C-alpha positions as CSV (number, residue, x, y, z in Angstrom):
1,M,0.1,0.0,0.0
2,S,2.1,2.9,-1.4
3,G,2.8,5.7,1.0
4,L,1.1,4.1,4.3
5,P,3.0,2.6,7.0
6,L,3.1,-1.2,7.5
7,P,0.7,-2.5,10.1
8,H,3.4,-2.9,12.7
9,D,5.5,0.2,11.7
10,T,6.1,2.3,15.0
11,N,5.3,5.4,13.1
12,S,1.9,3.7,12.2
13,P,-1.3,5.8,13.3
14,Y,-2.9,2.6,14.4
15,T,-0.2,1.8,16.9
16,H,-2.1,3.9,19.5
17,A,-4.6,1.1,20.1
18,L,-2.7,-1.8,21.3
19,P,1.1,-2.1,21.9
20,V,3.4,-4.0,19.7
21,I,4.6,-7.1,21.6
22,E,7.8,-8.8,20.3
23,D,7.6,-12.7,20.2
24,D,10.8,-14.0,21.2
25,S,9.6,-17.8,20.3
26,G,10.0,-16.8,16.8
27,A,6.6,-18.6,16.2
28,P,4.5,-17.0,13.4
29,E,1.7,-14.6,14.4
30,S,-1.9,-16.0,13.9
31,A,-3.9,-14.2,11.3
32,A,-6.6,-11.9,12.5
33,E,-10.1,-13.5,12.7
34,E,-12.1,-12.4,9.3
35,V,-15.3,-10.5,9.9
36,E,-17.7,-11.2,7.2
37,A,-19.7,-8.1,6.4
38,V,-23.5,-8.0,6.5
39,H,-24.9,-6.9,3.3
40,D,-28.2,-5.2,3.0
41,A,-29.0,-5.7,6.7
42,E,-32.7,-5.6,7.5
43,W,-33.7,-2.5,9.9
44,H,-33.9,-4.3,13.3
45,Q,-30.7,-6.5,12.5
46,A,-28.8,-3.5,11.7
47,R,-29.9,-1.8,14.9
48,Q,-29.0,-4.8,17.0
49,F,-25.8,-5.5,15.2
50,S,-24.6,-1.8,15.7
51,Y,-25.3,-2.1,19.4
52,E,-23.6,-5.5,19.8
53,I,-20.5,-5.0,18.0
54,A,-19.3,-2.3,20.5
55,T,-18.2,-2.4,24.1
56,A,-19.0,0.1,26.6
57,L,-16.1,2.5,27.5
58,P,-14.8,3.0,30.9
59,S,-16.3,5.7,32.9
60,H,-14.1,8.7,34.2
61,W,-14.4,11.5,36.8
62,L,-15.4,15.0,35.8
63,P,-15.4,18.2,37.7
64,L,-18.7,19.0,39.1
65,Q,-19.4,22.1,36.8
66,E,-18.5,19.6,33.6
67,A,-20.7,16.7,34.9
68,L,-23.9,18.6,34.3
69,G,-25.9,16.6,31.8
70,E,-23.9,13.6,32.1
71,V,-25.1,10.1,33.3
72,L,-23.8,9.0,36.7
73,A,-21.7,5.8,36.3
74,E,-22.2,4.4,40.0
75,D,-23.6,5.1,43.4
76,V,-22.0,8.1,45.2
77,T,-21.9,8.3,48.8
78,A,-21.5,11.3,51.3
79,P,-18.1,11.6,52.7
80,I,-19.3,13.8,55.5
81,P,-22.6,14.4,57.2
82,V,-24.8,17.1,56.0
83,P,-24.7,19.5,57.9
84,H,-21.2,18.5,58.8
85,Y,-21.7,20.8,62.1
86,A,-24.9,22.0,64.1
87,S,-25.8,25.3,62.8
88,S,-28.3,27.9,63.6
89,A,-31.6,28.2,61.5
90,M,-32.3,31.7,62.6
91,D,-30.5,34.9,63.6
92,G,-30.8,35.0,67.4
93,Y,-29.3,33.7,70.4
94,A,-27.8,30.4,71.2
95,V,-28.8,29.5,74.7
96,A,-27.7,26.9,77.3
97,G,-29.8,25.9,80.3
98,P,-33.1,27.9,81.5
99,Q,-33.5,31.5,81.3
100,P,-32.5,34.2,82.3
101,W,-29.1,34.0,80.5
102,T,-26.0,36.0,80.8
103,V,-25.0,37.2,77.3
104,V,-21.4,36.1,76.5
105,V,-19.5,38.2,73.8
106,P,-16.7,37.0,71.8
107,E,-13.3,38.3,73.2
108,P,-10.6,40.2,71.0
109,V,-7.8,38.1,69.9
110,E,-5.4,41.2,70.7
111,T,-5.6,43.9,73.4
112,D,-2.9,46.2,71.7
113,P,-4.9,48.5,69.4
114,R,-1.8,48.7,67.1
115,K,-1.8,45.0,66.6
116,M,-5.4,44.9,66.0
117,L,-5.0,47.1,62.9
118,T,-3.1,44.3,61.3
119,I,-5.6,41.5,61.7
120,P,-8.2,40.7,59.1
121,P,-11.7,42.2,60.3
122,K,-13.2,38.5,60.3
123,E,-10.3,37.5,62.9
124,L,-10.4,40.2,65.2
125,Y,-12.4,38.2,67.8
126,R,-12.4,34.8,69.2
127,P,-16.0,33.1,68.3
128,V,-17.7,31.5,71.6
129,L,-17.4,27.9,71.2
130,N,-18.8,26.7,74.6
131,L,-21.7,27.8,76.7
132,E,-22.3,26.9,80.2
133,P,-25.8,26.8,81.6
134,G,-27.3,30.0,82.2
135,E,-25.1,31.7,79.5
136,A,-26.2,32.8,75.9
137,T,-24.4,34.4,72.9
138,R,-25.2,36.0,69.5
139,I,-25.6,33.8,66.5
140,V,-26.4,34.2,62.8
141,T,-28.1,31.9,60.4
142,G,-25.8,29.2,59.5
143,G,-23.7,29.9,62.5
144,L,-21.8,27.3,64.5
145,V,-23.9,26.4,67.4
146,P,-21.4,26.5,70.5
147,A,-21.1,23.3,72.7
148,G,-23.7,23.2,75.5
149,A,-26.3,25.2,73.7
150,R,-29.7,23.6,73.8
151,A,-31.6,25.9,71.5
152,V,-31.6,29.1,69.4
153,L,-33.9,32.0,70.6
154,R,-35.0,34.0,67.4
155,D,-34.4,37.7,67.5
156,E,-38.2,38.2,67.3
157,Y,-38.6,36.7,70.6
158,A,-35.4,38.0,72.4
159,Q,-35.8,40.5,75.4
160,L,-32.4,42.2,76.5
161,S,-32.0,43.9,79.6
162,A,-31.2,47.7,79.4
163,E,-27.4,47.0,79.6
164,G,-27.6,44.1,77.0
165,T,-26.1,41.7,79.4
166,V,-29.3,39.7,80.3
167,L,-31.4,37.7,78.0
168,T,-34.8,36.5,78.6
169,I,-37.9,35.2,76.3
170,A,-40.1,38.2,75.5
171,A,-43.7,38.1,76.6
172,H,-45.1,38.0,73.1
173,A,-43.3,34.7,72.2
174,P,-45.4,31.5,71.7
175,S,-44.1,30.3,75.1
176,A,-42.6,32.8,77.4
177,E,-41.6,30.2,79.9
178,D,-39.2,28.0,78.1
179,I,-38.1,27.3,74.6
180,P,-38.2,23.6,73.3
181,Y,-34.8,21.6,73.2
182,G,-33.1,21.8,69.8
183,Q,-35.4,24.5,68.5
184,N,-34.0,26.4,65.5
185,I,-30.9,24.2,65.3
186,R,-29.9,22.3,62.4
187,R,-28.3,19.1,63.7
188,T,-25.4,17.4,62.3
189,G,-26.2,15.1,59.8
190,E,-30.0,15.5,59.8
191,E,-30.3,15.8,55.9
192,V,-27.5,13.1,55.2
193,A,-25.4,10.7,57.4
194,A,-21.7,10.1,56.2
195,G,-21.9,6.9,54.1
196,D,-25.5,7.6,52.9
197,V,-25.9,6.9,49.0
198,I,-26.7,10.6,47.8
199,L,-26.9,9.9,44.0
200,H,-27.8,6.7,42.3
201,A,-26.0,5.3,39.3
202,E,-27.6,6.0,35.9
203,C,-29.1,9.2,36.7
204,L,-28.9,12.2,34.4
205,L,-27.2,14.8,36.4
206,N,-29.2,17.8,36.7
207,P,-28.5,21.1,38.6
208,A,-30.0,19.8,41.8
209,H,-27.8,16.7,41.8
210,I,-24.8,19.0,41.1
211,A,-25.6,21.3,44.0
212,F,-26.4,18.3,46.5
213,A,-23.0,16.6,45.4
214,A,-21.0,19.9,46.3
215,V,-22.6,20.4,49.8
216,S,-21.9,16.8,50.4
217,G,-18.3,17.4,49.9
218,H,-17.6,16.3,46.4
219,D,-15.5,18.1,43.9
220,M,-15.8,15.5,40.9
221,L,-18.4,12.6,40.0
222,P,-17.9,9.6,38.0
223,V,-19.8,9.3,34.7
224,R,-20.1,7.5,31.7
225,R,-17.8,8.5,29.3
226,R,-19.1,9.9,25.9
227,P,-17.4,8.4,22.9
228,R,-15.3,10.7,21.0
229,V,-16.7,11.4,17.6
230,T,-15.0,13.0,14.3
231,I,-17.3,14.2,11.7
232,L,-15.9,14.4,8.2
233,L,-18.3,16.1,5.6
234,T,-17.9,15.8,2.1
235,G,-19.4,17.4,-0.9
236,S,-17.6,20.1,-3.2
237,E,-21.0,21.5,-4.1
238,V,-21.9,22.4,-0.7
239,V,-21.7,26.0,0.7
240,E,-21.9,27.1,4.4
241,D,-23.7,30.1,4.2
242,G,-26.2,32.5,2.1
243,I,-28.2,31.8,-1.0
244,P,-26.6,28.9,-3.0
245,E,-26.3,29.1,-6.7
246,P,-27.7,26.9,-9.2
247,G,-25.7,23.7,-8.9
248,Q,-24.8,24.4,-5.2
249,V,-26.5,23.2,-2.1
250,R,-26.5,24.5,1.4
251,D,-24.7,22.5,4.2
252,A,-27.5,20.6,6.1
253,F,-25.2,18.5,8.3
254,G,-22.3,21.2,9.8
255,P,-24.8,23.4,11.6
256,Q,-26.8,20.4,13.4
257,L,-25.1,17.2,13.3
258,P,-22.6,17.9,16.2
259,T,-25.6,18.7,18.5
260,F,-27.4,15.7,17.3
261,V,-24.4,13.5,18.1
262,E,-24.2,15.1,21.5
263,M,-27.9,14.4,22.1
264,L,-27.1,10.6,21.3
265,G,-24.3,10.2,23.9
266,G,-21.3,11.3,21.7
267,S,-18.6,14.1,22.3
268,V,-17.7,15.7,19.0
269,D,-14.0,16.6,18.8
270,Q,-13.6,17.5,15.1
271,L,-15.8,18.8,12.4
272,R,-13.9,19.0,9.2
273,R,-14.7,19.3,5.7
274,V,-13.2,17.2,3.1
275,E,-12.8,17.6,-0.8
276,D,-14.6,15.2,-2.9
277,T,-11.3,13.1,-3.8
278,A,-9.9,9.9,-2.6
279,K,-6.7,11.6,-1.6
280,A,-8.3,14.2,0.6
281,M,-10.4,11.6,2.5
282,L,-7.3,9.4,3.0
283,S,-5.6,12.6,4.3
284,A,-8.2,13.4,6.5
285,L,-8.3,9.9,8.1
286,T,-4.5,9.9,8.7
287,E,-3.1,13.4,8.7
288,A,-3.5,16.0,11.4
289,P,-4.4,19.8,10.2
290,S,-2.6,22.5,12.0
291,G,-3.2,22.5,15.7
292,M,-5.2,19.4,15.6
293,G,-4.6,15.7,16.2
294,S,-5.5,13.3,13.1
295,V,-8.5,11.0,13.4
296,L,-6.4,8.3,14.9
297,D,-3.7,10.3,17.1
298,A,-6.9,12.2,18.6
299,R,-8.1,8.6,20.1
300,T,-11.4,9.2,18.5
301,E,-13.9,6.2,18.8
302,V,-16.3,6.9,16.1
303,V,-15.8,8.6,12.7
304,I,-18.9,9.9,10.9
305,T,-18.8,10.7,7.3
306,T,-21.6,12.2,5.1
307,G,-21.8,11.8,1.4
308,G,-19.7,9.5,-0.8
309,T,-20.7,6.2,0.4
310,G,-22.0,4.8,-3.1
311,H,-19.8,2.5,-5.3
312,S,-19.5,5.0,-8.2
313,D,-16.1,6.9,-9.5
314,A,-17.3,9.8,-7.7
315,D,-17.7,8.2,-4.3
316,H,-14.5,8.2,-2.4
317,V,-15.0,7.2,1.1
318,R,-15.0,3.6,0.7
319,S,-11.9,3.5,-1.4
320,A,-10.0,5.5,1.3
321,L,-11.2,3.1,3.8
322,Q,-10.2,-0.1,1.8
323,E,-6.7,1.5,1.3
324,L,-6.3,1.7,5.1
325,G,-7.4,-1.8,5.6
326,A,-10.8,-1.1,7.2
327,V,-13.2,-4.0,7.9
328,F,-16.8,-3.3,6.6
329,L,-19.2,-4.6,9.1
330,L,-22.4,-3.5,7.7
331,D,-22.5,-2.9,3.9
332,G,-25.7,-1.4,3.1
333,L,-28.9,-1.3,4.5
334,A,-32.6,-2.5,3.6
335,Q,-34.1,0.7,4.3
336,R,-35.3,3.7,2.4
337,P,-34.0,6.2,2.4
338,G,-30.4,5.5,3.4
339,H,-29.4,2.2,1.7
340,P,-25.9,3.3,1.1
341,T,-25.2,3.5,4.6
342,F,-22.3,1.5,6.1
343,L,-20.4,0.7,9.3
344,A,-16.7,-0.2,9.2
345,R,-13.8,-0.3,11.5
346,L,-10.2,0.9,11.0
347,P,-7.5,-1.7,11.9
348,E,-6.2,-2.8,15.3
349,D,-9.3,-1.8,17.3
350,G,-9.4,1.5,15.6
351,P,-12.3,3.8,15.4
352,F,-15.6,2.7,14.0
353,V,-16.7,4.6,10.7
354,V,-20.4,5.3,10.1
355,G,-20.9,6.1,6.5
356,L,-24.0,8.2,6.0
357,P,-25.5,9.2,2.5
358,G,-25.3,12.6,1.2
359,N,-29.1,13.2,1.2
360,P,-30.0,14.8,4.2
361,L,-33.1,12.7,5.1
362,A,-31.4,9.6,4.1
363,A,-28.5,10.5,6.3
364,M,-30.4,11.6,9.5
365,T,-32.7,8.6,9.4
366,S,-29.5,6.4,9.1
367,V,-28.4,7.8,12.2
368,F,-31.2,6.2,14.1
369,T,-30.3,2.8,12.4
370,V,-26.5,2.6,13.1
371,A,-25.2,5.7,14.8
372,Q,-27.6,5.7,17.7
373,P,-27.1,2.2,18.7
374,L,-23.4,2.3,18.3
375,L,-23.1,5.5,20.6
376,A,-25.6,4.1,23.0
377,R,-23.6,0.9,23.6
378,L,-20.0,2.9,23.8
379,H,-21.6,5.1,26.3
380,G,-22.9,2.3,28.3
381,D,-26.7,2.9,27.9
382,R,-29.2,0.3,26.9
383,P,-30.3,-0.4,23.5
384,P,-32.4,2.6,22.2
385,A,-36.0,2.0,22.7
386,T,-39.0,2.2,20.1
387,R,-42.8,2.2,20.9
388,T,-45.9,1.2,19.0
389,L,-48.7,3.2,18.0
390,P,-51.7,2.9,16.1
391,A,-51.5,4.0,12.4
392,A,-54.0,6.7,11.5
393,E,-54.0,5.7,7.9
394,E,-52.8,2.9,5.8
395,L,-49.0,2.9,5.3
396,P,-48.3,1.3,2.0
397,G,-45.2,-1.2,2.0
398,Q,-42.1,-1.1,-0.1
399,K,-39.7,-3.8,-1.1
400,V,-37.8,-2.8,2.2
401,T,-38.2,-1.1,5.2
402,A,-39.3,2.5,5.0
403,L,-38.4,5.3,7.3
404,V,-41.0,8.0,7.3
405,P,-41.1,11.1,9.5
406,G,-44.5,11.2,11.2
407,Y,-46.6,13.1,13.7
408,L,-48.8,12.4,16.5
409,R,-52.3,13.3,17.0
410,D,-55.1,11.9,19.2
411,G,-53.1,8.8,20.0
412,T,-52.4,7.8,16.5
413,V,-49.3,8.7,14.1
414,H,-49.7,10.1,10.8
415,P,-47.1,10.3,8.2
416,R,-45.7,13.5,7.0
417,D,-45.6,14.7,3.3
418,R,-42.5,15.9,1.3
419,V,-40.1,13.1,2.8
420,G,-37.8,12.2,-0.2
421,A,-34.2,11.3,0.6
422,N,-33.2,14.8,-0.3
423,M,-36.0,16.8,1.5
424,L,-36.1,17.9,5.4
425,R,-39.6,19.6,5.5
426,G,-41.3,16.4,6.9
427,L,-38.6,15.6,9.4
428,A,-38.6,19.5,10.6
429,H,-42.3,18.9,11.7
430,A,-42.1,15.4,12.7
431,D,-42.5,13.8,16.2
432,V,-41.1,10.2,15.5
433,I,-39.8,8.2,12.6
434,I,-42.4,5.6,11.4
435,V,-40.9,2.2,10.7
436,V,-42.9,0.8,8.0
437,P,-42.2,-3.1,7.2
438,P,-42.1,-4.2,3.7
439,G,-45.7,-5.6,4.0
440,G,-47.2,-2.2,4.8
441,V,-49.6,-1.3,8.0
442,A,-53.2,-1.2,7.8
443,A,-55.1,1.7,9.3
444,G,-55.7,1.4,12.9
445,Q,-52.9,-1.4,13.1
446,D,-50.0,-0.8,15.5
447,V,-46.7,0.4,13.9
448,E,-43.4,1.0,15.4
449,V,-41.9,4.4,15.7
450,V,-38.4,5.7,16.8
451,P,-38.8,8.9,19.2
452,L,-37.0,11.9,18.2
453,P,-34.5,13.1,20.9
454,W,-35.5,16.6,20.3
455,R,-39.2,16.1,20.9
């Protein structure tokens, strides 16, 4: 293979996957097990195959501010009780024993006024840490309750002597005789005991989870790792902005495909446009543009390409992958639109490659057939679920499974119109993708649908 490194060349872009182990015995290496491609896979078969061919990635730890929206990989316990100290629930006075109480005030840390000027304001006074029966001290909400305190008397019910040295319960308080033990004190561990499970595995982390983890003493959380995805967009006729000229088309993938992939559990590291030549595609897979890693050096787990998946002289994705020694796992789907879709893998446990057709609807429906289950398995999720709904009208069958954008009304599913392989109007106003089997579906009969992740 001219211009490409040999499989065990130390400069090979594939040596990142597994170390090269020298065999001192001199025995010849066993040949790699051949994987036979599945051609024109039926829709359910393709979904199951794409899920089962991969293995879940190991979890990793993320800082709290980066864990929002991720899936928790394992149960998380509290390293400390919450609250981790007894604190006041009110502004008022911590009191010990029965009334009246002598008010104890914090003492200055220094008596020399000159030294006091060098001490930060918050450190000028020693806090009152202990109270004897018959004593009280000022406390604010969240403040540390001194040892010996039995309750906190809130400001509204506090009665001070003229000198401010003796505290009693005001006559208008609910009970002027006494204050119940523990009143207005947040006890240590009253919310969470140390060792309690505070978050359960598989929960989708929301702002409340992150806040709870923070107050429980965590800085990082174990989450399922999103597979890293590189997107390579082909199409010399594609323009990225403005009104296209005749012979040109607007880019339908660049503005949405990265976010689409994120919705399905992936993490897009690179988005690159590739010229419609075999050399350009080969370069995109093996060479690094300025300031970036190549697809292989970046440890990408999945490459998604758009366009160029056919077998004509103008389609170069397949030839580039064949030159690199890729194994085609799924080669074509028995579905419309999206028949030219394929799933391949680069050598030595390299990245999976999902080849999507260039027509927008064909590509986006094929994402649900191949990319969605593949990303789900790599992310450690269960197989993507479908549901069934009664068809509002007859859905004619085709030779293969048809994927038709549909909308929901009164508990039934209706097909959208304008759903050609190159059209997006139907999908833009759809709630689901209807999976129409080759035999068709009669009106009122249940039909399988794929929920759209943005609905």
